[in-house]
C-alpha positions as CSV (number, residue, x, y, z in Angstrom):
1,M,-0.1,-0.1,0.2
2,Q,1.2,3.5,-1.0
3,P,2.0,5.8,2.2
4,R,-0.4,8.3,1.0
5,M,-3.0,5.7,0.8
6,L,-1.8,4.3,4.4
7,G,-2.2,7.3,5.8
8,A,-5.2,8.6,4.4
9,V,-6.9,5.6,6.0
10,T,-5.1,4.2,9.1
11,L,-5.0,8.2,10.6
12,T,-7.7,9.6,9.7
13,A,-9.7,6.4,10.9
14,F,-8.1,6.7,13.7
15,L,-7.8,10.6,14.9
16,L,-11.5,11.2,13.6
17,T,-10.7,14.7,12.6
18,C,-8.0,15.6,14.9
19,Q,-6.3,19.1,14.7
20,S,-4.6,20.6,18.1
21,S,-2.1,22.1,19.6
22,L,-0.8,19.8,23.0
23,A,1.4,20.1,25.2
24,D,5.5,20.0,25.3
25,G,5.6,21.9,21.8
26,L,3.1,19.4,20.0
27,I,3.6,16.5,22.3
28,L,0.9,15.2,24.8
29,N,1.2,15.5,28.3
30,G,0.4,11.5,28.5
31,V,-1.3,9.5,26.0
32,S,-4.5,7.6,28.2
33,A,-6.7,9.0,31.4
34,Q,-4.7,7.5,34.1
35,T,-1.6,9.1,33.0
36,I,-2.8,12.4,32.1
37,G,-4.8,12.7,35.6
38,R,-1.7,12.3,37.6
39,G,0.2,15.3,34.7
40,G,1.6,12.5,32.6
41,T,4.2,10.4,34.5
42,N,4.5,7.2,33.3
43,I,8.1,6.2,32.7
44,A,8.0,4.0,35.8
45,H,5.0,3.3,36.6
46,T,3.1,-0.2,35.4
47,D,-0.4,0.0,36.0
48,N,-1.9,1.4,32.1
49,G,-2.1,0.5,28.4
50,S,-0.1,3.0,27.0
51,I,3.2,2.0,29.3
52,L,3.7,0.3,25.9
53,H,4.8,3.7,24.1
54,D,6.4,5.6,27.0
55,N,8.7,2.7,28.6
56,P,7.8,-0.9,27.1
57,A,10.1,-2.2,29.6
58,A,7.7,-1.9,32.3
59,M,5.6,-5.1,30.4
60,T,6.8,-7.5,32.3
61,M,6.8,-5.7,35.8
62,M,3.1,-6.0,35.5
63,D,0.6,-7.0,38.5
64,T,-1.5,-9.3,36.4
65,P,-0.6,-11.3,33.1
66,S,-2.4,-9.4,30.8
67,L,-4.1,-6.2,29.8
68,F,-6.4,-5.0,27.5
69,S,-7.2,-1.3,27.4
70,V,-9.3,1.2,25.5
71,G,-10.0,5.3,25.3
72,G,-9.9,8.8,23.7
73,T,-9.0,11.9,24.8
74,V,-11.0,15.7,23.3
75,L,-9.0,18.5,23.1
76,I,-10.7,21.7,23.3
77,T,-8.4,24.3,21.8
78,D,-8.9,28.0,22.6
79,F,-6.6,30.6,21.0
80,D,-6.0,34.0,20.3
81,Y,-4.5,35.5,17.8
82,S,-4.3,39.7,16.4
83,D,-2.1,42.3,14.3
84,P,-2.5,45.4,12.9
85,D,-4.5,44.3,9.8
86,N,-6.6,41.6,12.3
87,A,-8.5,42.6,15.7
88,R,-7.9,39.7,18.0
89,Q,-9.6,36.8,17.2
90,T,-10.2,33.1,19.0
91,Q,-10.2,30.1,18.0
92,N,-12.6,27.3,19.9
93,R,-12.6,23.7,19.3
94,G,-13.1,20.2,20.2
95,Y,-10.9,17.5,18.7
96,P,-11.1,14.1,19.5
97,L,-7.6,11.4,20.4
98,G,-7.3,8.0,20.7
99,E,-5.2,5.2,22.4
100,L,-5.1,1.4,22.0
101,A,-3.1,-1.0,23.8
102,F,-3.0,-5.1,24.6
103,I,0.0,-6.7,27.1
104,R,0.3,-10.4,27.5
105,R,3.0,-11.5,30.3
106,S,4.6,-15.3,29.4
107,C,3.4,-17.5,32.8
108,D,7.2,-17.7,34.3
109,E,6.7,-13.5,33.9
110,Q,10.2,-13.2,32.3
111,F,9.0,-12.2,28.7
112,A,6.2,-9.7,27.6
113,F,4.7,-8.6,24.5
114,G,2.6,-5.5,23.4
115,F,0.2,-4.1,20.9
116,G,-0.8,-1.1,20.6
117,V,-1.9,2.5,18.4
118,F,-0.9,5.6,20.0
119,T,-1.1,9.4,19.2
120,P,1.1,11.3,21.0
121,A,1.5,14.3,18.8
122,G,0.3,17.4,16.5
123,F,-0.8,20.8,15.3
124,G,-3.5,22.6,13.4
125,S,-5.5,26.0,14.5
126,Q,-8.0,27.1,11.7
127,Y,-8.2,31.4,11.8
128,H,-10.1,33.8,8.7
129,L,-8.0,36.0,8.5
130,Q,-7.3,39.7,6.8
131,P,-3.9,39.1,4.4
132,P,-1.5,41.0,3.1
133,A,-1.5,42.2,-0.3
134,P,-1.4,42.0,-2.8
135,F,-4.0,39.7,-1.0
136,S,-7.1,41.0,0.3
137,G,-10.4,40.1,2.1
138,P,-10.8,37.2,4.9
139,T,-8.5,34.4,3.5
140,L,-8.9,31.1,5.5
141,Y,-4.8,30.3,7.7
142,K,-5.5,26.7,8.3
143,S,-3.1,24.2,9.7
144,F,-3.1,20.6,10.3
145,G,-0.2,18.0,11.7
146,A,-0.6,14.6,13.6
147,L,1.6,11.9,14.2
148,M,0.1,8.4,15.1
149,K,2.1,4.9,16.2
150,I,1.0,1.4,15.3
151,L,4.2,0.1,17.7
152,P,4.5,-3.9,18.9
153,G,6.7,-4.2,21.9
154,I,8.7,-7.2,23.3
155,A,9.9,-6.7,27.3
156,F,12.2,-9.1,28.8
157,K,13.2,-9.5,32.6
158,P,16.2,-10.9,33.4
159,T,16.7,-10.5,36.9
160,D,13.9,-10.3,39.9
161,R,14.2,-6.4,39.5
162,L,15.8,-5.6,36.3
163,S,13.4,-5.4,33.0
164,I,14.3,-3.6,29.6
165,G,12.0,-3.7,26.8
166,A,11.9,-2.5,23.1
167,T,9.4,-1.2,20.3
168,A,9.3,-1.1,16.7
169,G,6.6,0.2,14.6
170,L,4.8,2.0,11.8
171,G,4.5,6.1,12.4
172,V,2.3,7.8,10.2
173,T,2.1,11.2,9.9
174,I,-0.1,14.1,7.8
175,A,0.2,17.9,7.0
176,D,-2.1,20.4,5.8
177,L,-1.1,23.9,4.8
178,E,-3.7,26.0,3.4
179,G,-3.8,29.6,3.2
180,P,-1.2,32.3,2.4
181,Y,2.2,31.9,2.1
182,V,5.4,34.1,0.9
183,L,8.5,31.9,-0.2
184,Q,10.8,32.0,1.6
185,Q,14.2,30.7,0.6
186,T,13.7,29.6,-3.1
187,P,16.8,31.6,-5.6
188,G,15.0,33.7,-7.2
189,L,11.8,33.9,-6.2
190,A,11.9,34.2,-2.6
191,G,9.7,36.6,-1.7
192,T,7.2,36.0,-3.6
193,P,3.3,35.6,-2.1
194,T,1.2,32.6,-2.9
195,M,-2.2,30.5,-1.9
196,L,-1.2,27.0,-1.2
197,D,-3.6,24.7,-0.5
198,M,-1.1,21.3,0.3
199,D,-1.8,18.3,1.5
200,V,0.8,15.6,2.4
201,D,1.3,12.4,4.1
202,G,3.9,9.7,4.2
203,A,4.5,6.6,7.1
204,A,8.5,5.9,8.2
205,F,10.4,3.1,11.0
206,V,9.7,4.2,14.9
207,W,11.4,2.8,17.5
208,S,11.6,3.4,21.6
209,F,14.0,1.2,24.1
210,G,13.2,1.4,27.5
211,I,14.3,-0.4,31.0
212,M,12.8,-0.7,34.2
213,Y,14.5,-1.0,38.0
214,E,12.8,-1.6,41.4
215,L,15.5,-0.1,44.4
216,S,12.6,-2.2,46.5
217,E,9.0,-2.9,47.4
218,S,8.3,1.0,47.2
219,T,10.4,2.2,44.8
220,R,11.4,1.8,40.9
221,I,12.9,3.7,38.6
222,G,12.8,3.8,34.7
223,A,14.7,5.5,31.4
224,T,13.1,5.2,28.4
225,Y,14.7,6.6,24.5
226,Q,12.2,7.3,21.5
227,S,13.5,8.1,17.9
228,E,12.5,10.8,16.4
229,S,10.4,10.1,13.3
230,R,11.7,11.1,9.9
231,F,9.0,11.4,7.4
232,H,9.5,12.5,3.4
233,A,5.5,12.8,2.9
234,D,4.3,13.4,-0.1
235,G,1.3,14.9,-2.1
236,R,-0.2,17.1,-4.2
237,T,-0.2,21.3,-4.0
238,L,-2.6,23.6,-5.7
239,G,-0.7,26.9,-5.9
240,T,-1.7,30.2,-6.9
241,V,0.3,32.8,-7.7
242,P,-1.9,36.9,-7.9
243,G,-2.0,38.0,-11.4
244,L,-0.6,34.9,-12.9
245,G,-2.6,31.7,-12.1
246,Q,-2.8,28.7,-10.6
247,S,-1.1,25.1,-10.9
248,F,-1.4,21.9,-9.3
249,Y,1.9,20.3,-8.0
250,D,3.7,17.2,-6.7
251,T,4.5,17.7,-3.6
252,Q,7.2,16.5,-0.9
253,M,7.5,17.7,2.6
254,S,10.2,16.6,4.8
255,I,8.8,16.7,8.7
256,T,10.9,15.1,11.4
257,W,9.2,14.7,14.7
258,P,12.1,14.4,17.7
259,Q,13.5,12.0,19.1
260,S,13.5,12.3,23.7
261,V,15.1,11.1,26.5
262,G,13.0,10.4,29.9
263,L,13.5,9.4,33.5
264,G,11.5,8.2,35.7
265,V,10.5,7.1,39.3
266,R,7.5,6.0,41.6
267,H,7.0,6.2,45.6
268,E,4.5,4.5,47.6
269,L,4.9,6.7,50.6
270,C,2.3,4.3,51.7
271,P,-0.1,1.5,50.2
272,H,-2.3,4.5,49.4
273,R,-0.4,7.0,48.4
274,I,1.6,7.1,45.6
275,V,4.5,9.8,44.2
276,S,5.6,9.9,41.0
277,A,8.5,12.4,38.5
278,D,9.1,12.4,34.9
279,V,12.2,14.7,33.6
280,I,11.7,14.2,29.5
281,W,14.4,16.0,27.3
282,F,12.9,16.3,23.7
283,D,14.9,17.2,20.9
284,W,13.4,20.0,19.1
285,S,16.4,21.7,17.5
286,G,17.4,19.1,15.6
287,A,13.8,17.9,14.3
288,F,12.1,21.8,13.8
289,D,14.8,23.3,12.7
290,S,12.9,23.7,9.0
291,F,10.0,22.2,7.2
292,G,11.7,21.2,4.1
293,I,9.0,21.6,0.9
294,Q,10.1,20.3,-3.3
295,M,7.4,21.0,-5.3
296,T,7.2,18.9,-8.8
297,N,5.7,18.2,-11.7
298,P,3.5,21.6,-12.3
299,S,0.4,21.1,-14.4
300,N,1.0,24.7,-15.6
301,P,3.7,25.0,-18.1
302,Y,4.4,28.5,-16.9
303,F,5.2,28.0,-13.4
304,P,8.5,26.8,-12.7
305,E,9.4,23.4,-10.2
306,F,10.8,24.6,-6.9
307,S,12.5,23.8,-3.3
308,D,12.0,26.2,-0.8
309,E,12.8,25.7,3.6
310,F,10.2,27.0,6.0
311,P,12.0,28.4,9.1
312,L,11.1,27.2,12.3
313,D,14.3,27.4,14.5
314,W,12.9,25.7,17.7
315,R,14.8,24.9,20.9
316,D,15.1,22.0,22.7
317,T,12.9,21.4,25.9
318,V,12.9,19.3,29.0
319,S,9.5,18.9,30.6
320,V,9.4,18.2,34.5
321,R,5.9,16.1,35.3
322,L,5.0,15.5,38.6
323,G,1.9,12.7,39.5
324,F,0.3,12.3,43.4
325,E,-2.2,9.5,43.6
326,Q,-4.5,8.8,46.4
327,R,-6.4,5.2,46.9
328,F,-9.4,4.8,48.8
329,C,-11.6,1.7,49.3
330,C,-13.8,-0.3,46.4
331,D,-10.8,0.2,43.8
332,R,-11.2,4.0,43.7
333,V,-8.2,6.4,43.3
334,L,-7.9,10.6,42.8
335,R,-4.9,11.1,40.9
336,L,-3.2,15.4,40.6
337,G,-0.3,16.6,38.2
338,Y,1.7,19.5,37.3
339,V,3.4,19.7,34.0
340,Y,6.1,22.7,33.2
341,H,8.2,23.3,30.2
342,R,9.4,26.2,28.4
343,S,7.8,26.8,25.0
344,P,10.1,25.4,22.2
345,V,8.9,28.0,19.6
346,P,11.4,31.3,19.5
347,T,9.3,35.1,19.0
348,G,10.7,35.1,15.4
349,T,9.2,32.2,13.9
350,A,6.0,32.0,16.1
351,S,2.6,32.2,13.9
352,P,-0.7,31.1,13.9
353,Y,-0.2,27.8,11.5
354,I,1.9,25.8,14.5
355,P,0.1,27.6,17.9
356,A,2.9,26.2,20.5
357,S,3.5,28.1,23.0
358,L,1.8,26.4,25.8
359,Q,4.4,26.1,29.5
360,Q,2.0,24.8,32.3
361,S,-0.3,22.1,32.8
362,F,-2.4,21.6,36.2
363,S,-4.0,18.4,36.0
364,V,-6.9,16.0,37.9
365,G,-8.3,12.5,37.5
366,Y,-10.4,10.1,38.9
367,G,-10.8,6.2,38.7
368,W,-13.1,3.8,39.7
369,K,-13.5,0.1,38.8
370,M,-17.0,-1.3,37.6
371,W,-18.2,-4.5,36.1
372,G,-14.8,-5.8,36.3
373,W,-13.4,-3.1,34.1
374,E,-11.5,-0.3,35.9
375,S,-12.6,3.1,34.4
376,N,-10.5,6.8,34.6
377,L,-11.3,10.1,33.9
378,A,-8.6,13.1,33.8
379,Y,-8.9,16.2,33.2
380,M,-5.9,18.5,31.9
381,Y,-5.9,22.5,32.0
382,T,-2.5,24.1,29.8
383,F,-1.8,27.1,29.3
384,G,1.1,30.0,28.1
385,P,2.3,32.8,28.2
386,E,1.0,35.8,25.9
387,V,3.8,36.0,22.6
388,H,4.5,39.8,21.3
389,V,6.0,39.2,18.0
390,G,7.9,42.4,16.6
391,T,10.0,42.0,13.3
392,S,9.0,38.5,12.2
393,D,12.0,36.3,11.0
394,F,9.8,35.2,7.9
395,V,10.0,36.5,4.7
396,G,6.9,38.9,3.7
397,G,5.9,40.3,6.9
398,D,2.9,39.0,7.5
399,F,3.0,38.4,11.1
400,D,4.9,41.1,12.4
401,N,3.5,42.7,15.4
402,S,1.1,39.8,16.0
403,E,0.1,38.8,19.5
404,Q,-0.8,35.1,20.2
405,R,-2.2,33.3,22.9
406,A,-3.1,29.4,23.9
407,Q,-4.6,27.1,26.0
408,T,-6.3,24.3,25.9
409,H,-8.1,21.9,27.9
410,A,-8.3,17.9,27.9
411,V,-10.8,15.8,28.8
412,A,-9.8,11.9,28.7
413,V,-11.6,8.5,29.7
414,S,-10.2,5.6,29.2
415,F,-11.1,1.5,30.0
416,Q,-8.8,-1.1,31.0
417,Q,-9.6,-5.4,32.2
418,R,-6.5,-6.6,33.7
419,F,-6.6,-10.2,33.5
C-alpha cells in the first residue's frame, strides 16, 4: 500500500478530525486518562496500556498476566491571534484522539509482548484573517499536522528487579497547509506571495527502548529513549500566484518529529499514596529546524518547479512532570498532576499556523472499578504566556507586530481490564 493511502486510511480513521496544539511543543502530556490525570508521569509505572508507548520495559512488571485498554481524549483549543490588520480573533474547537493497547506476559514472568496504537503529537489551527497585499478580504489560514504510532513491543526480565523492553513499529503522519505563503528561501523567487492548499502524508519506521529497575518494594525507576520520526511525506498542492494563475504540483515535504530521552521514578509513600516524577528531554532543535518543501511536475507549464525551506529554528525543551495518587477503598483513586516546560518556539518564528506557546499544565483524574473494568476520567488545563512578535523572521511581514495566546483543555476517558 502506498504511504499516502496508508496515511489517509489509518490516521484519519483513528484520529477522526484531530487538529490541535498539544503540550510540550506539540507532544501530548500523556496518551491515556490515567497518565493525564497524574501529570503525564508513566516512565516508572506499570498500571496502564500506554506503558507500551512510554516505557515498554514495564510490561514484565505488571501485576497481572494480561491487560487490555481503550480510551480517548477530547482536546478543546482556545487560541487568540491579532496583528495590525486583524482585531483579536479567538478559535475554540474540540477534537478527538484515541489510544488502544493489549499486553500479555508469559507464565514465568520473564517475557512480555504488546501491541498498541497511540497519537502522541500534533498541531493545528484555523483562522479567517485579513492577509497582507496583494491578497485581500478574509482569508483562511489553516494548518494540521499529526503523528500516530502503531507499535508492537517486547520486554525481557533478566532478574527479579530489572526489566528491559523495546518497540519497533510504524509511524504515520499527515500535514495540511492552506493559506497565504510567501516563498522564503527559493533562489530567484524568495519573497513571492502565493496561496497554497497542500495535503501530504507518509509513513516511517519508529522505535523505542526502555529499562526499569525495582529499587525496593516501594520504589521503581525507569529510563526510556524514543527515536525521532523522520518522514518524507508525499501529496499534492494547488499553488496560486496573484495575477499569474495557478498550478497543481506533486509535493514532497520533509517532516521530523523529535527524539526524546526520559527518566522517571515512582514511590509509594504508603500503600494508599503514590508520588511520581518524569523528566523528558525533547530534541526540537534537531527536528523542527525547518520544513523542507519540494514542488515538482507543475500542471501549468508557465509555473516552475521549486524547493523551499519553511524556517522554524525551535529550541530543545525539558519537560518536568509531577504526579500524585490517593487510593481509597473499593478500587477508587484520585490523581493530581503538574507539568512545566518552556516553549520551544522562538518569538521570531511564532505564527498562527503552529500555535505551540504552551508551558504549564495542571491536571486531575479519578478512577473506579465497575463490572470488572477499570474506568478513568481526567482533565488537564494547559496554558502559556502571550507571545508578542515584533519583526517576524518570515519573509513577507505577514506576522509582524502580532500577538498570540494559546491554552487547551483536555478531557480523557479510558477503560481497561487486567486479567
